[in-house]
C-alpha positions as CSV (number, residue, x, y, z in Angstrom):
1,M,9.9,18.4,-14.8
2,K,6.9,19.0,-16.9
3,K,8.8,21.6,-19.1
4,L,11.4,18.7,-20.3
5,Q,11.1,18.2,-24.0
6,L,12.0,15.0,-25.7
7,E,13.8,14.9,-29.1
8,N,13.7,11.2,-29.6
9,R,10.7,10.4,-31.8
10,S,10.3,6.8,-30.5
11,Y,10.4,8.1,-26.9
12,K,7.7,10.7,-27.6
13,E,5.5,8.0,-29.1
14,L,6.0,5.8,-26.2
15,L,5.1,8.4,-23.7
16,I,1.9,9.3,-25.5
17,A,1.0,5.7,-25.8
18,F,1.8,5.0,-22.1
19,K,-0.5,7.9,-21.1
20,D,-3.4,6.7,-23.3
21,W,-2.9,3.2,-21.9
22,L,-3.5,4.5,-18.3
23,G,-6.5,6.3,-19.5
24,I,-8.0,3.1,-21.0
25,L,-7.4,1.3,-17.8
26,G,-9.3,3.9,-15.8
27,Y,-6.5,5.3,-13.7
28,S,-7.1,8.6,-11.8
29,R,-6.4,12.0,-13.1
30,S,-3.4,12.3,-10.8
31,A,-1.8,8.9,-11.9
32,K,-2.3,9.8,-15.6
33,E,-0.4,13.0,-14.8
34,S,2.3,11.8,-12.5
35,Y,3.4,8.5,-14.1
36,P,3.9,10.1,-17.6
37,N,5.8,13.0,-16.1
38,C,8.2,10.6,-14.1
39,L,8.6,8.6,-17.3
40,K,9.4,11.6,-19.3
41,E,12.1,12.6,-16.9
42,F,13.6,9.3,-17.2
43,L,13.5,9.2,-20.9
44,H,15.0,12.7,-21.1
45,N,17.9,11.6,-19.0
46,M,18.5,8.5,-21.0
47,E,18.3,10.6,-24.2
48,Q,20.7,13.0,-22.9
49,K,23.1,10.4,-22.2
50,G,23.0,9.0,-25.6
51,Y,20.6,6.0,-25.1
52,A,18.3,6.4,-28.0
53,K,16.7,2.8,-27.7
54,L,15.1,1.1,-24.7
55,N,17.1,-2.1,-25.4
56,T,20.3,-0.4,-24.8
57,I,19.4,0.7,-21.3
58,T,21.1,-1.4,-18.6
59,A,20.3,-2.0,-14.9
60,T,23.4,0.3,-14.1
61,N,22.1,3.1,-16.2
62,I,18.9,2.9,-14.1
63,K,20.7,2.9,-10.9
64,D,22.7,5.9,-12.0
65,Y,19.5,7.6,-12.9
66,Y,18.0,6.9,-9.5
67,K,21.2,8.2,-7.8
68,Y,20.5,11.5,-9.8
69,L,17.0,11.6,-8.6
70,K,18.0,11.3,-5.0
71,E,20.5,14.1,-5.5
72,R,18.6,16.5,-7.6
73,P,16.6,19.4,-5.8
74,N,12.8,19.3,-5.5
75,Q,11.3,21.6,-7.9
76,R,8.4,22.7,-5.7
77,T,10.1,23.0,-2.2
78,D,13.6,23.3,-0.8
79,G,15.7,20.2,-0.2
80,A,15.7,16.8,-2.1
81,L,12.9,14.7,-3.4
82,S,10.9,13.0,-0.5
83,K,10.9,9.2,-0.1
84,A,7.3,9.1,-1.3
85,A,8.3,11.1,-4.5
86,L,11.2,8.5,-5.1
87,N,8.8,5.6,-4.7
88,Q,6.5,7.3,-7.2
89,H,9.2,7.4,-9.7
90,Q,9.9,3.7,-9.1
91,Q,6.4,2.9,-9.6
92,A,6.3,4.8,-12.8
93,L,9.0,2.7,-14.3
94,R,7.5,-0.5,-13.0
95,K,4.0,0.6,-14.4
96,F,5.9,1.3,-17.8
97,N,7.3,-2.2,-17.7
98,E,3.7,-3.4,-17.3
99,Y,2.8,-1.6,-20.4
100,L,5.7,-3.0,-22.4
101,K,5.0,-6.6,-21.3
102,K,1.3,-6.0,-22.5
103,H,2.6,-4.8,-25.7
104,N,5.1,-7.6,-26.3
105,G,8.1,-5.2,-25.5
106,K,11.1,-6.1,-23.4
107,P,10.8,-4.6,-19.9
108,L,13.5,-2.5,-18.5
109,P,15.8,-4.0,-15.9
110,V,14.4,-2.0,-12.9
111,H,16.2,-3.4,-9.7
112,L,15.5,-0.8,-7.1
113,R,14.7,-1.1,-3.5
114,A,11.6,1.0,-2.5
115,E,12.2,3.6,0.1
116,A,10.8,2.9,3.6
117,K,8.1,5.5,4.3
118,K,8.4,7.5,7.6
119,E,5.3,9.6,7.3
120,E,3.2,9.8,10.5
121,G,1.4,6.7,11.2
122,W,3.3,4.5,8.9
123,Q,5.1,2.6,11.7
124,T,1.9,2.1,13.7
125,A,0.9,-1.4,13.9
126,L,-1.1,-3.1,16.7
127,T,0.0,-6.3,18.6
128,Q,-2.3,-9.3,18.3
129,D,-3.5,-8.6,21.9
130,E,-4.6,-5.1,21.0
131,I,-6.5,-6.4,18.0
132,K,-8.3,-8.9,20.4
133,E,-9.2,-5.9,22.6
134,L,-10.9,-4.2,19.6
135,F,-12.9,-7.5,18.8
136,E,-13.9,-7.5,22.6
137,A,-15.0,-4.0,22.5
138,A,-17.2,-4.6,19.5
139,E,-19.3,-7.0,21.7
140,H,-20.7,-3.9,23.5
141,S,-19.9,-1.0,21.2
142,Y,-23.6,0.2,20.8
143,V,-27.0,-0.2,22.4
144,M,-28.4,-2.0,19.4
145,R,-27.0,-5.4,18.7
146,H,-27.0,-5.0,15.0
147,V,-24.6,-2.2,15.2
148,C,-22.1,-4.3,17.3
149,L,-22.4,-7.2,14.7
150,R,-21.5,-4.7,12.0
151,D,-18.5,-3.4,14.0
152,K,-17.2,-6.9,14.2
153,A,-17.7,-7.6,10.6
154,M,-15.8,-4.3,9.9
155,L,-12.8,-5.6,11.9
156,V,-12.8,-8.7,10.0
157,A,-12.8,-6.8,6.6
158,L,-10.1,-4.4,7.6
159,Y,-7.9,-6.7,9.7
160,S,-8.6,-10.4,9.0
161,C,-9.0,-9.8,5.3
162,G,-6.5,-7.0,5.1
163,L,-8.8,-4.8,3.0
164,R,-8.1,-1.1,2.2
165,V,-11.0,1.0,3.6
166,N,-12.1,1.8,0.1
167,E,-12.4,-2.0,-0.8
168,A,-14.4,-2.5,2.4
169,V,-16.8,0.3,1.5
170,H,-17.4,-1.2,-2.0
171,L,-18.1,-4.8,-0.7
172,D,-21.4,-6.0,-1.9
173,R,-23.5,-8.8,-0.4
174,R,-22.6,-11.0,-3.2
175,D,-18.9,-10.8,-2.7
176,I,-18.9,-12.9,0.4
177,L,-18.4,-16.3,-1.0
178,F,-19.4,-18.4,2.0
179,D,-19.2,-21.8,0.1
180,R,-15.7,-21.1,-1.2
181,E,-14.4,-19.3,1.9
182,L,-13.4,-16.2,-0.2
183,V,-14.0,-12.5,-0.3
184,F,-14.2,-11.1,-3.7
185,V,-12.5,-7.7,-3.9
186,R,-13.9,-6.0,-7.0
187,K,-12.8,-2.4,-6.2
188,G,-9.1,-2.9,-5.5
189,K,-6.5,-0.3,-5.9
190,N,-6.0,0.7,-9.7
191,Y,-9.1,-1.4,-10.4
192,K,-7.4,-4.7,-9.7
193,E,-9.8,-7.5,-8.6
194,R,-8.6,-10.2,-6.3
195,F,-10.0,-13.0,-4.1
196,V,-9.0,-13.0,-0.3
197,P,-9.2,-16.2,1.8
198,I,-11.1,-16.0,5.1
199,N,-11.2,-18.8,7.7
200,Y,-14.4,-20.2,9.4
201,R,-14.3,-18.2,12.5
202,N,-14.1,-14.8,10.6
203,L,-16.6,-16.0,8.0
204,K,-19.0,-16.8,10.8
205,I,-18.8,-13.1,12.0
206,L,-19.6,-11.9,8.5
207,E,-22.6,-14.5,8.3
208,D,-24.0,-13.3,11.7
209,Y,-23.9,-9.7,10.4
210,L,-25.2,-10.3,6.9
211,Y,-28.2,-12.5,7.9
212,D,-29.0,-11.5,11.6
213,A,-28.1,-7.8,11.6
214,R,-28.0,-6.1,8.3
215,S,-31.7,-6.4,7.6
216,E,-32.1,-4.3,10.9
217,F,-30.7,-1.1,9.2
218,Y,-33.0,1.3,7.6
219,K,-33.9,0.4,4.0
220,A,-31.1,-2.3,3.9
221,N,-32.9,-4.4,1.4
222,E,-32.9,-1.7,-1.1
223,S,-29.1,-1.7,-1.4
224,E,-26.5,-4.3,-2.6
225,A,-23.9,-2.7,-0.2
226,F,-22.4,-5.2,2.3
227,F,-21.9,-2.4,5.0
228,I,-25.0,-0.3,5.6
229,G,-25.3,2.9,7.5
230,Q,-28.1,4.3,9.7
231,Q,-29.7,6.0,6.7
232,G,-29.9,2.8,4.6
233,K,-27.0,3.9,2.3
234,R,-23.5,2.3,1.9
235,L,-21.3,2.9,4.8
236,G,-18.7,5.5,3.9
237,R,-15.0,5.9,4.6
238,Q,-15.5,8.4,7.5
239,S,-18.0,6.1,9.2
240,F,-15.5,3.3,9.2
241,G,-12.9,5.6,10.8
242,N,-15.6,6.9,13.3
243,R,-16.6,3.4,14.4
244,L,-13.0,2.5,14.9
245,D,-12.5,5.5,17.1
246,V,-15.3,4.3,19.2
247,L,-14.0,0.8,19.6
248,V,-10.4,2.1,20.5
249,K,-12.0,4.3,23.4
250,L,-14.1,1.4,24.6
251,T,-11.0,-0.8,25.0
252,G,-10.1,1.4,28.0
253,D,-6.4,0.7,27.0
254,S,-4.5,3.9,27.4
255,E,-1.6,2.9,25.5
256,L,-3.9,1.9,22.5
257,Q,-5.7,5.2,22.8
258,E,-2.5,7.1,22.5
259,K,-1.6,5.5,19.0
260,K,-2.9,7.2,16.0
261,I,-5.1,4.4,14.6
262,T,-6.9,4.5,11.3
263,P,-8.6,1.8,9.2
264,H,-5.5,1.4,7.4
265,T,-3.6,0.6,10.6
266,L,-5.4,-2.7,10.7
267,R,-4.1,-3.6,7.2
268,H,-0.5,-2.9,8.5
269,S,-1.1,-5.0,11.4
270,I,-2.3,-8.2,9.6
271,A,0.6,-7.7,7.2
272,T,3.0,-7.5,10.1
273,H,1.4,-10.5,12.0
274,L,1.5,-12.7,8.8
275,L,5.3,-11.8,8.5
276,E,5.8,-12.8,12.2
277,Q,4.2,-16.1,11.5
278,G,6.7,-16.9,8.7
279,A,4.2,-16.5,5.8
280,P,5.9,-16.2,2.4
281,M,6.4,-12.6,1.1
282,E,4.8,-13.5,-2.2
283,S,1.7,-14.8,-0.5
284,I,1.3,-11.7,1.6
285,Q,1.7,-9.6,-1.6
286,R,-1.3,-11.6,-3.2
287,F,-3.3,-11.2,0.0
288,L,-3.0,-7.5,0.1
289,G,-3.2,-6.9,-3.6
290,H,0.2,-5.2,-3.9
291,S,1.4,-4.6,-7.4
292,S,5.0,-5.0,-6.6
293,L,6.9,-7.1,-3.9
294,E,8.9,-4.1,-2.9
295,T,5.7,-2.5,-1.5
296,T,5.0,-5.6,0.6
297,Q,8.6,-5.6,1.9
298,L,8.0,-2.1,3.5
299,Y,6.2,-4.0,6.2
300,T,9.2,-6.0,7.3
301,H,10.6,-3.1,9.5
302,L,7.5,-3.3,11.8
303,V,8.1,-6.9,12.8
304,E,10.7,-6.3,15.5
305,S,8.5,-3.8,17.3
306,L,5.7,-6.1,18.1
307,D,5.4,-8.9,20.8
308,G,4.2,-11.7,18.3
309,Q,1.7,-13.0,20.9
310,N,-0.9,-15.2,19.4
311,I,-4.6,-14.9,19.8
């Protein structure tokens, strides 16, 4: 929909300003392309229907527009828009609302339910017993003890703290606030920072790694990175995945090994377990660092498929 042309001058100016704002906030190149393109299609649709001002657009208008999106053909491939693409259009409107609020504008009445993703691996969540198996495997995951302690700390970051793998990669030593029982996430999605609470048991695992094991890695003291690799550099995304694969194999659990488990699976799992235990949706949203509650609600469909056994 890049070829769509806006005639409304105020809409044109809003679109330019929105894209500039995304650039100032440091969004990726793809986000700076996709969000404005989605917004342009929305504004073009409103323009064609005679809505020349944002304050005349109603919730019904937006729902009708979303119905149009679900029915219009995909411009790149045969068929309709994917659920991921529909969610992207929703996210663009919500991001535009953030822009309006920051600039004292009235936000649009966006009342849309996020599309549940069905991509491969989305429905994969581990039971609490399976999580326990991974922690037990980390006790003997390598011949050198300091690697075992790092593996346990990795599980704490990805599962107990619910961090995205990129957030775990960019943890620094100073980000573990032992006195406050918090983990500071400075490299969150869309550059959003947050504090994640952590209980004493998991904090002790991080403490054991930081003070008893981390210094055993080559040139560890020359880096501020919390997770260090064998070459003395910050542990990368691929290494997190590789170590998790090792732990899965070491469990000896054939059912667990058949699942497609990634570091993000652990994040899915803690979200599901918190829902099982009755945690408020808003609290889980803050814990995971989601921009919208709708994203958090996508986890609710996982709950019925798990045992709910406690560890």
